[in-house]
C-alpha positions in Angstrom: 69.2 -27.4 -54.3 65.7 -28.6 -54.1 64.3 -30.8 -56.7 60.6 -30.4 -57.8 58.8 -33.3 -59.1 57.6 -32.5 -62.6 53.8 -32.7 -63.4 52.4 -32.1 -59.8 51.2 -28.7 -58.7 49.9 -27.8 -55.3 46.2 -26.8 -55.2 44.4 -25.2 -52.4 41.9 -27.4 -50.4 38.3 -26.8 -51.6 35.5 -27.8 -49.3 33.2 -30.5 -50.7 29.4 -30.1 -51.1 28.7 -31.9 -47.8 31.0 -29.6 -46.0 29.2 -26.6 -47.6 25.8 -27.8 -46.4 27.1 -28.4 -42.9 28.5 -24.9 -42.9 25.2 -23.4 -44.1 23.3 -25.3 -41.4 25.8 -24.0 -38.9 25.3 -20.5 -40.1 21.5 -20.8 -39.6 20.4 -20.9 -43.3 17.7 -23.3 -44.3 16.6 -24.6 -47.6 13.1 -23.9 -49.2 11.9 -27.4 -48.3 12.6 -26.8 -44.6 10.5 -23.6 -44.6 7.3 -25.5 -45.8 7.1 -27.8 -42.7 5.7 -25.2 -40.2 2.9 -24.2 -42.6 1.8 -27.9 -42.8 1.9 -28.2 -39.1 -0.2 -25.0 -38.7 -2.8 -26.5 -41.0 -2.9 -29.6 -38.9 -3.3 -27.6 -35.7 -6.2 -25.7 -37.2 -7.9 -28.9 -38.2 -7.4 -30.4 -34.8 -8.9 -27.2 -33.1 -11.9 -27.4 -35.4 -12.4 -31.0 -34.6 -12.2 -30.4 -30.9 -14.6 -27.5 -31.2 -17.1 -29.7 -33.0 -16.8 -32.4 -30.3 -17.2 -29.7 -27.6 -20.4 -28.5 -29.2 -21.7 -32.0 -29.5 -20.9 -32.6 -25.8 -22.7 -29.4 -24.8 -25.7 -30.4 -26.8 -25.8 -33.9 -25.2 -25.4 -32.4 -21.7 -28.3 -30.0 -22.3 -30.5 -32.9 -23.5 -29.5 -35.0 -20.5 -30.1 -32.1 -18.1 -33.6 -31.5 -19.6 -34.3 -35.3 -19.2 -33.2 -35.2 -15.6 -35.4 -32.2 -14.8 -38.4 -33.8 -16.5 -37.8 -37.0 -14.5 -37.6 -35.0 -11.3 -40.8 -33.2 -12.0 -42.6 -36.5 -12.8 -41.3 -38.0 -9.6 -42.5 -35.1 -7.5 -45.9 -35.3 -9.1 -45.9 -39.0 -8.4 -45.1 -38.5 -4.7 -47.8 -35.9 -4.4 -50.3 -38.2 -6.1 -49.4 -41.1 -3.8 -49.6 -39.0 -0.7 -53.0 -37.6 -1.8 -54.3 -41.2 -2.5 -52.9 -42.4 0.8 -54.7 -39.7 2.8 -57.9 -40.3 0.8 -57.8 -44.1 1.5 -57.2 -43.4 5.2 -60.1 -41.0 5.4 -62.4 -43.5 3.6 -61.3 -46.3 6.0 -61.9 -44.2 9.1 -65.3 -43.0 7.7 -66.4 -46.6 7.0 -65.4 -47.6 10.5 -67.2 -44.7 12.2 -70.3 -45.2 10.1 -70.6 -48.7 11.5 -70.4 -47.2 15.0 -73.1 -44.5 14.5 -76.0 -46.8 15.7 -74.0 -47.5 18.9 -73.5 -43.7 19.4 -77.2 -43.2 18.8 -78.0 -45.8 21.6 -75.6 -44.0 23.9 -77.3 -40.7 23.2 -80.8 -42.1 23.9 -79.6 -43.7 27.1 -78.1 -40.4 28.2 -81.4 -38.6 27.5 -83.3 -41.1 29.6 -80.9 -41.1 32.5 -79.8 -44.7 31.9 -76.1 -43.9 31.3 -74.8 -44.9 34.7 -72.1 -47.1 36.3 -69.7 -49.0 34.1 -71.8 -48.6 31.0 -71.2 -44.8 31.4 -67.4 -45.2 31.5 -67.4 -47.4 28.4 -69.7 -45.1 26.5 -67.6 -42.0 27.3 -64.4 -43.9 26.3 -66.0 -44.8 23.0 -67.1 -41.3 22.3 -63.6 -40.0 23.2 -62.0 -42.4 20.8 -64.4 -41.4 18.0 -63.7 -37.8 18.6 -59.9 -38.4 18.4 -60.5 -40.1 15.0 -62.1 -36.8 13.8 -65.8 -37.5 14.3 -67.8 -34.4 14.9 -71.5 -34.2 15.9 -73.7 -31.4 14.6 -77.4 -30.4 14.5 -79.2 -28.1 17.0 -82.7 -27.0 17.5 -83.5 -23.5 16.2 -80.9 -23.4 13.4 -82.0 -22.7 9.8 -82.7 -25.8 7.7 -79.8 -26.6 5.3 -80.6 -29.4 2.8 -76.9 -30.1 2.4 -76.5 -31.2 6.0 -80.1 -31.8 7.2 -82.6 -34.4 6.3 -86.2 -33.4 7.1 -88.3 -36.3 8.4 -91.2 -34.2 9.8 -92.8 -31.0 8.5 -95.1 -28.5 10.1 -96.0 -24.8 10.2 -95.3 -22.4 13.1 -96.3 -18.7 13.5 -93.1 -17.8 15.4 -90.6 -18.7 12.6 -89.6 -16.5 9.6 -87.8 -19.2 7.6 -87.6 -23.0 7.5 -86.2 -23.9 10.8 -85.1 -27.1 12.6 -87.5 -27.4 15.5 -86.4 -30.9 16.7 -83.3 -33.1 16.2 -84.4 -36.6 15.7 -80.9 -37.9 15.1 -77.7 -35.9 15.2 -75.5 -35.6 12.2 -71.9 -36.6 12.0 -69.0 -35.4 9.9 -65.2 -36.0 9.6 -63.5 -32.8 8.6 -65.5 -31.4 5.7 -67.0 -34.9 4.8 -70.5 -35.5 6.0 -71.0 -39.2 6.8 -74.6 -38.7 8.0 -76.9 -35.7 7.8 -78.8 -34.6 10.8 -82.4 -36.0 10.8 -84.7 -33.2 11.9 -88.2 -32.0 12.1 -88.7 -28.6 10.4 -91.3 -25.9 10.7 -92.1 -23.2 8.1 -93.9 -19.9 8.5 -97.7 -19.9 8.2 -98.9 -19.6 4.6 -99.9 -16.0 3.8 -98.5 -14.6 7.1 -96.7 -11.3 6.5 -93.6 -10.6 8.7 -94.2 -7.9 11.3 -91.9 -4.9 11.2 -91.5 -2.1 13.8 -93.9 0.3 12.0 -96.8 -2.1 11.8 -96.2 -3.1 15.5 -96.3 0.5 16.5 -99.5 1.1 14.4 -101.2 -1.9 16.0 -100.1 -0.6 19.5 -101.7 2.8 18.7 -104.9 1.2 17.4 -105.2 -0.8 20.6 -104.7 2.3 22.8 -107.4 4.2 20.7 -109.8 1.3 21.1 -109.2 1.3 24.8 -110.0 5.0 25.1 -113.2 4.6 23.1 -114.3 1.8 25.3 -113.7 3.9 28.4 -115.7 6.8 27.0 -112.7 8.9 26.0 -110.2 10.8 28.1 -111.5 12.4 31.4 -111.9 16.2 31.4 -110.5 18.2 34.2 
C-alpha cells in the first residue's frame, strides 16, 4: 500500500509572468509601447529631409551667386585685355608717328635732291634705304597736282585764279603730305587755283551755239554762200 503524505496536493505547473512575456515575444506580439517607436523615427526622418532640403537650397543659391560673380569677373577681365591692347596699339602708333615726323625734313631734302638730279652714288642708296624703312613703318606720301583741294588733307600756301578749272584745284605741290594709316601727320602744302570770278561754266549747248555763231560770222564776212 502506498502512503500519501497528508496536507500536500500536487498542482500543475503555471508559467510565470516572465515566461508569458517571452512566449508573447516569440509569437510575434508587441506591446503598445513598442508600436510607438517607428512613428517617432519617421518624424525624425522627415525633419532630417527638411533640413537637408534647406541646406541644398542654400547651397544652390550660393553656387548661383558665385557663378554670377565669376562671369562678371571674366567679363571685366576681357574688357581689361581689350583696353590694354587698344592702348598698346595707340602708344605704338604715336611713337612711330613721332619718329617719322622727325624724319620728314630729311625726306623733303631727299625729294628736292631727286628733283634736281643730285640723288646719285652712295647718297642715292642711303636715301632709298631710308625711304624703304619709312614705308615699312607705314608712312605713306600723298598729294598730286590737279586733284581737288581738300582742307582736311591740304594746306594752301598760295592762291590764284585760273580760267581752265571748275573748282578749287591743287595746281602745285610745294611739300608732299604724309600719313600713317588713317592718321595724317602732315598735310600736303599746295598752291591752289580757283575759277575766274563771274565766269560761267560752258556746257555743250552753249559751245554749239558759239560754234554756229562763228560759222555765220564767217559766211557774212565772205559775202554769203556762193550761188551756182
